[in-house]
VOGU-3710 file (C-alpha; in Angstrom, 3 decimals, decimal comma):
1> mttdrlnqag> 5,465/26,244/-10,063  1,700/26,416/-10,484  -0,700/23,785/-9,165  -1,611/22,795/-12,730  2,029/22,148/-13,597  2,523/20,157/-10,392  -0,495/18,004/-11,259  0,898/17,431/-14,754  4,292/16,459/-13,344  2,665/14,110/-10,814
11> grllrlaalg> 0,591/12,458/-13,527  3,683/12,026/-15,660  5,544/10,400/-12,754  2,676/7,983/-12,147  2,635/7,004/-15,823  6,404/6,454/-15,733  6,022/4,258/-12,636  3,351/2,212/-14,444  5,634/1,906/-17,468  8,444/0,657/-15,229
21> sqlvnviafd> 6,125/-1,931/-13,690  5,007/-3,079/-17,145  8,657/-3,413/-18,173  9,403/-5,547/-15,101  6,331/-7,662/-15,882  7,693/-8,368/-19,372  11,377/-8,860/-18,525  11,252/-10,590/-15,141  7,941/-12,454/-15,352  7,472/-12,972/-19,130
31> gspdetvsgr> 4,131/-11,168/-18,893  2,076/-8,825/-21,005  3,455/-5,347/-21,742  -0,044/-3,970/-21,076  -0,240/-5,139/-17,464  1,563/-3,936/-14,346  3,127/-6,390/-11,914  0,647/-5,295/-9,226  -2,332/-5,737/-11,537  -1,084/-9,156/-12,569
41> ayrqgvlqgc> -0,568/-10,158/-8,939  -4,221/-9,346/-8,240  -5,529/-11,047/-11,392  -3,529/-14,239/-11,009  -3,450/-14,336/-7,207  -7,066/-13,474/-6,413  -9,086/-14,063/-9,569  -7,221/-17,149/-10,800  -6,097/-18,550/-7,435  -2,389/-18,952/-8,175
51> akwerrrrwi> -0,584/-19,323/-4,809  2,699/-17,877/-6,120  1,005/-14,697/-7,346  -1,090/-14,476/-4,175  2,142/-14,376/-2,139  3,473/-11,667/-4,457  0,208/-9,736/-4,113  0,442/-9,790/-0,324  4,078/-8,657/-0,444  3,317/-5,819/-2,890
61> nrafwwqtdh> 0,332/-4,662/-0,834  2,548/-4,549/2,267  5,092/-2,462/0,350  2,295/0,014/-0,503  0,957/-0,016/3,085  -0,616/3,457/2,794  -2,967/2,297/0,010  -5,984/0,063/0,531  -5,437/-3,024/-1,658  -2,882/-1,505/-4,042
71> crgshlqdlr> -2,918/-4,536/-6,340  -6,689/-4,428/-6,834  -6,454/-0,735/-7,656  -3,669/-1,438/-10,153  -5,706/-4,199/-11,763  -8,688/-1,865/-12,146  -6,428/0,849/-13,582  -4,974/-1,661/-16,061  -8,535/-2,465/-17,168  -9,439/1,247/-17,488
81> maraitalyd> -6,384/1,855/-19,648  -7,200/-1,144/-21,858  -10,761/0,117/-22,333  -9,527/3,627/-23,164  -7,117/2,280/-25,772  -9,691/-0,006/-27,409  -12,221/2,868/-27,433  -9,824/4,750/-29,720  -10,340/2,084/-32,369  -14,100/1,583/-32,038
//
């Protein structure tokens, strides 16, 4: 398999993981379908000061121990995706 095809497969897997997280956000937490659980944990835990989501953020970040502040990165990625989608309609 070529490097290009591996990169495409990896990108597809990351998008599927994000989709799964968005699905969990909708079903389990009655959240927006356009936001991942990690991104929501950062937004509500850090930016809005909700203690419940701050605990979830800390737990998620521990689960992704190899990444520096996974939830912040997810929040920023959620924002980038929202901007890209709205740019399609500008």
